[in-house]
C-alpha positions in Angstrom: 38.0 -24.6 -14.9 35.6 -25.7 -17.6 31.8 -24.9 -17.8 30.7 -28.3 -16.5 32.9 -28.0 -13.4 31.5 -24.5 -12.6 27.9 -25.8 -13.1 28.6 -28.6 -10.6 29.8 -26.0 -8.1 26.6 -24.0 -8.7 24.5 -27.2 -8.1 26.4 -27.7 -4.8 25.7 -24.1 -3.7 22.0 -24.5 -4.7 21.8 -27.5 -2.4 23.4 -25.6 0.4 20.9 -22.7 -0.1 18.0 -25.1 -0.2 19.1 -26.7 3.1 19.5 -23.3 4.7 16.1 -22.2 3.5 14.6 -25.3 5.1 16.3 -24.4 8.4 15.0 -20.8 8.2 11.4 -22.0 7.6 11.7 -24.4 10.5 12.8 -21.5 12.8 9.9 -19.4 11.4 7.5 -22.2 12.4 8.9 -22.3 15.9 8.4 -18.5 16.2 4.9 -18.9 14.8 4.0 -21.4 17.6 5.3 -18.9 20.2 3.3 -16.1 18.6 0.1 -18.2 18.7 0.6 -19.0 22.4 1.0 -15.3 23.1 -1.9 -14.2 20.9 0.4 -12.2 18.7 -0.1 -11.6 15.0 2.2 -13.4 12.5 2.7 -10.4 10.3 5.1 -7.9 11.8 6.1 -5.0 9.5 8.5 -3.7 12.1 10.5 -6.9 12.2 10.5 -7.1 8.4 11.8 -3.6 8.2 14.7 -4.6 10.5 15.4 -7.7 8.4 15.6 -5.7 5.2 17.7 -3.0 6.9 20.3 -5.5 8.2 20.5 -7.4 4.9 21.1 -4.2 2.9 23.8 -3.1 5.3 25.6 -6.5 5.0 25.1 -6.6 1.3 27.1 -3.4 0.8 26.1 -3.2 -2.9 27.3 -6.7 -3.8 23.8 -7.7 -5.1 21.5 -5.0 -6.6 19.2 -3.7 -3.9 16.0 -4.3 -5.8 16.9 -7.9 -6.5 17.9 -8.6 -2.9 14.6 -7.2 -1.6 12.6 -9.3 -4.1 14.4 -12.5 -3.1 13.9 -12.0 0.6 10.4 -10.8 0.1 9.6 -14.3 -1.1 11.7 -16.0 1.5 9.8 -14.0 4.2 6.5 -14.8 2.5 7.2 -18.5 2.6 8.2 -18.2 6.3 5.0 -16.3 7.2 2.9 -18.9 5.4 4.7 -21.7 7.3 3.7 -19.9 10.6 0.1 -19.5 9.8 -2.2 -19.4 6.7 -2.7 -15.7 5.9 -5.5 -14.4 3.7 -5.1 -10.8 2.4 -7.9 -8.8 0.7 -7.3 -6.0 -1.7 -9.2 -3.6 -3.9 -9.9 -5.8 -7.0 -10.4 -7.2 -9.4 -7.3 -9.1 -10.3 -4.3 -7.2 -11.9 -5.1 -3.9 -10.2 -2.3 -1.7 -8.9 -3.5 -2.6 -5.4 -2.9 -6.3 -6.0 0.6 -5.4 -7.1 1.1 -3.5 -3.9 -0.3 -6.4 -1.8 2.1 -8.8 -3.4 5.0 -6.4 -2.8 4.0 -6.3 0.8 3.2 -10.0 1.5 4.8 -12.0 -1.4 3.3 -14.8 -3.4 2.9 -17.4 -0.7 -0.2 -16.1 1.0 -3.8 -16.3 -0.2 -5.3 -13.2 -1.8 -9.0 -12.2 -2.1 -10.0 -9.4 -4.5 -12.8 -7.2 -3.2 -15.2 -5.0 -5.3 -14.8 -1.9 -3.2 -12.7 -0.3 -0.4 -15.5 -0.7 2.2 -15.6 -4.4 1.3 -11.8 -4.7 2.0 -12.5 -3.1 5.5 -15.5 -5.4 6.0 -13.5 -8.5 5.1 -10.8 -7.8 7.7 -13.3 -6.6 10.4 -15.3 -9.8 10.0 -12.3 -12.1 10.1 -12.8 -13.3 6.6 -9.3 -12.1 5.8 -6.4 -11.3 8.1 -5.3 -8.1 6.4 -6.4 -5.7 3.7 -4.5 -3.5 1.3 -6.0 -0.2 0.1 -4.8 2.9 -1.8 -4.6 6.0 0.2 -2.9 8.7 -2.0 -1.2 9.4 -5.3 1.6 11.8 -5.8 -0.2 13.3 -8.8 -3.9 13.0 -8.1 -4.0 13.3 -4.3 -6.0 11.4 -1.7 -8.3 8.5 -2.1 -11.3 9.8 -0.3 -13.1 6.5 0.2 -10.1 5.1 2.1 -9.9 8.2 4.3 -13.6 8.0 5.2 -13.4 4.3 6.1 -10.3 4.9 8.2 -12.1 7.5 10.2 -15.1 5.3 10.8 -13.5 1.9 11.2 -12.0 0.3 14.3 -9.1 -1.2 12.2 -5.5 -0.1 12.3 -2.9 0.8 9.8 -0.1 -1.7 10.2 2.0 -1.1 7.1 2.5 1.0 4.0 3.7 0.4 0.4 4.8 2.7 -2.3 4.8 1.6 -5.9 5.6 3.5 -9.1 2.6 4.0 -11.3 3.0 3.8 -15.0 -0.3 4.3 -16.8 -0.8 2.9 -20.3 -3.4 3.4 -23.0 -4.8 0.0 -23.7 -7.1 -0.9 -26.6 -7.7 -3.3 -29.4 -8.2 -0.2 -31.7 -5.8 2.4 -33.0 -5.4 5.8 -31.5 -7.5 7.3 -34.3 -10.4 4.8 -33.8 -10.8 5.3 -30.0 -14.1 7.0 -29.1 -14.2 6.5 -25.4 -11.6 6.2 -22.6 -12.5 4.3 -19.4 -10.8 3.9 -16.1 -10.9 4.6 -12.4 -11.1 8.3 -11.5 -7.5 8.4 -10.1 -6.0 6.8 -13.2 -7.8 9.4 -15.5 -6.7 12.2 -13.2 -3.1 11.0 -13.4 -3.2 11.1 -17.2 -5.5 14.0 -17.9 -3.1 16.2 -19.8 -2.0 13.4 -22.1 -5.6 12.5 -22.9 -6.4 16.1 -23.5 -3.6 16.4 -26.1 -4.0 13.1 -27.8 -7.7 12.2 -27.5 -9.5 15.6 -27.0 -12.8 14.3 -28.5 -13.0 11.0 -26.7 -15.7 10.5 -24.1 -14.4 9.9 -20.6 -16.2 7.3 -18.5 -15.2 6.5 -14.9 -15.5 2.9 -13.7 -14.7 1.1 -10.5 -11.2 -0.1 -11.3 -8.5 0.1 -14.0 -8.9 -3.7 -14.7 -12.7 -3.2 -15.2 -11.7 -0.7 -17.9 -9.3 -3.1 -19.5 -12.0 -5.8 -19.7 -14.3 -3.2 -21.4 -11.5 -2.4 -23.9 -11.1 -6.1 -24.6 -14.7 -6.2 -25.9 -14.9 -3.1 -28.0 -12.0 -1.7 -30.2 -13.5 1.8 -29.9 -12.9 1.8 -26.1 -9.5 2.4 -24.5 -8.6 1.8 -20.9 -6.0 3.6 -18.8 -4.3 1.0 -16.7 -1.1 -1.1 -16.1 0.9 -3.3 -18.4 0.1 -6.1 -15.9 -3.6 -5.7 -16.5 -3.1 -5.5 -20.3 -1.1 -8.7 -20.3 -3.6 -10.5 -17.9 -6.6 -9.7 -20.1 -4.6 -10.0 -23.4 -5.3 -6.5 -24.7 -2.7 -4.6 -26.6 -0.9 -1.6 -25.2 -1.3 1.4 -27.5 1.0 3.8 -25.6 3.0 3.4 -22.4 3.9 6.1 -19.8 0.9 8.4 -20.4 0.8 9.6 -16.8 1.4 13.4 -16.6 4.3 13.0 -14.2 7.0 10.4 -14.8 7.8 10.0 -11.1 4.1 9.1 -10.4 3.7 7.0 -7.3 0.8 5.7 -5.2 0.9 5.0 -1.5 -1.0 2.0 -0.2 -1.8 1.0 3.4 -2.1 -2.4 5.0 -4.9 -2.6 7.6 -5.5 -5.1 10.4 -7.4 -5.7 13.6 -4.5 -5.0 16.0 -2.0 -2.1 16.1 1.5 -3.0 15.1 3.9 -3.3 18.2 6.9 -1.0 18.4 10.3 -2.5 17.5 13.5 -0.8 18.5 15.6 0.5 15.7 12.7 1.1 13.3 11.7 4.6 12.1 7.9 4.9 12.3 5.2 7.0 10.8 2.0 7.6 12.8 -1.5 8.5 11.4 -4.2 10.1 13.4 -7.6 11.7 12.6 -8.9 14.7 14.6 -12.1 16.7 15.0 -11.3 20.3 15.8 -13.5 22.8 17.7 -15.1 25.6 15.7 -13.2 28.7 17.0 -10.6 31.2 15.8 -7.1 29.8 15.7 -8.2 26.2 16.4 -6.0 24.6 13.7 -3.0 26.7 14.8 -3.5 25.6 18.4 -3.7 22.0 17.3 -0.5 22.1 15.3 1.5 24.0 17.9 2.1 21.0 20.3 3.7 19.0 17.4 6.2 21.8 16.8 6.9 22.2 20.5 7.7 18.5 20.7 9.9 18.4 17.6 7.6 16.2 15.6 7.8 16.4 11.9 4.3 16.5 10.2 4.4 14.8 6.8 0.8 15.2 5.7 -2.4 17.1 6.7 -5.7 16.5 4.8 -9.2 17.5 5.6 -12.4 15.6 4.9 -16.1 16.3 5.7 -17.5 14.5 8.7 -20.2 12.5 7.0 -22.4 12.4 10.2 -22.4 16.2 10.9 -23.0 18.7 8.1 -20.2 21.4 7.8 -18.0 19.6 10.2 -14.6 18.3 9.2 -12.0 15.7 10.1 -8.3 16.4 9.8 -6.0 13.5 8.9 -2.4 14.0 10.1 0.7 11.8 9.4 3.9 12.5 11.3 7.2 10.9 12.0 7.4 8.8 15.2 5.5 6.1 17.1 2.3 6.6 19.1 4.2 5.3 22.1 7.1 7.7 21.8 7.4 10.2 24.8 7.3 13.3 22.6 4.3 12.0 20.7 2.5 11.3 24.0 3.3 14.8 25.2 1.9 16.3 22.1 -1.3 14.3 22.3 -1.7 15.3 26.0 -1.5 18.9 25.0 -4.2 18.4 22.5 -6.7 16.9 24.9 -9.3 19.4 25.9 -8.6 21.7 22.9 -10.1 19.3 20.3 -13.3 17.3 20.1 -11.7 14.0 19.2 -8.4 12.4 18.3 -8.2 8.8 17.0 -5.0 6.8 16.5 -5.1 5.1 13.1 -1.8 3.3 13.5 2.0 3.4 13.6 4.0 1.6 11.0 7.5 1.6 9.5 8.4 4.6 7.3 10.3 2.6 4.7 9.0 2.2 1.2 
């Protein structure tokens, strides 16, 4: 068979794919109408988790996993957009890692709104200006994002999804390494690259700014300034990359959360993670007593983090993540055992565990 004949076959297959995509979008629209009638949200991270799981099982390695997920991320994105216009806010400005996480979660067919701060992301969702928000919550090198934790404790919004993305930090500047006098970036980005900066730019001034892309814009205007940020931001603002991969740990990752007004419904066959925040009584053994019911009910705790209660001096919140859904029987049993021994427990949300 010659090249032209093979290309004609490809054209025929492309037409078949296009027709099937049209049928899929039509079905998505029908589901959207049913969801609207029932007052359900269009975005369902549990359902998406099942779709990806089924596709990967059927794929059996025929197509690279990353490529298959990317293709269907966009197909699902188009399907969601056909059901209802979605607006998603994220910690901006454009070209931040948080925007990359938002696109990984929702695809390119929804509308995005960059916000100047994490509280602004919460406010946009709470007011109905946007349907969902995407925020950073923790980095594998530099730890928790405290502004996100504080807002989760105080807000009435729920966590409805999570995204992990690998973080490669780059040194971005119009100048050479020898000419750089100041390094600017968000505190987490500096923290993730602290050792590299200490070794290669020991005399440079460090300035913390509100985002990595703000730093890149500053570097664009002054060759004596370098930013720590992503290749995406460097390309977006047309600033050269001096050095790639300056993060102290090569497996550096950041976890992001999707927040919405309603909790995500439970779907059978999905492995869930649940987040809660607790206020514990001031008495000996209080924390031990709080953790004991989780062990008694065979619940695996994946994260414990404390933060000061901003309303009461010297009081603390404990943020806890664990495997399972809020509606699971063993989780309900554990929470019931906690009642009376703690001052407060708040469900922040249950969402698929998959990355």
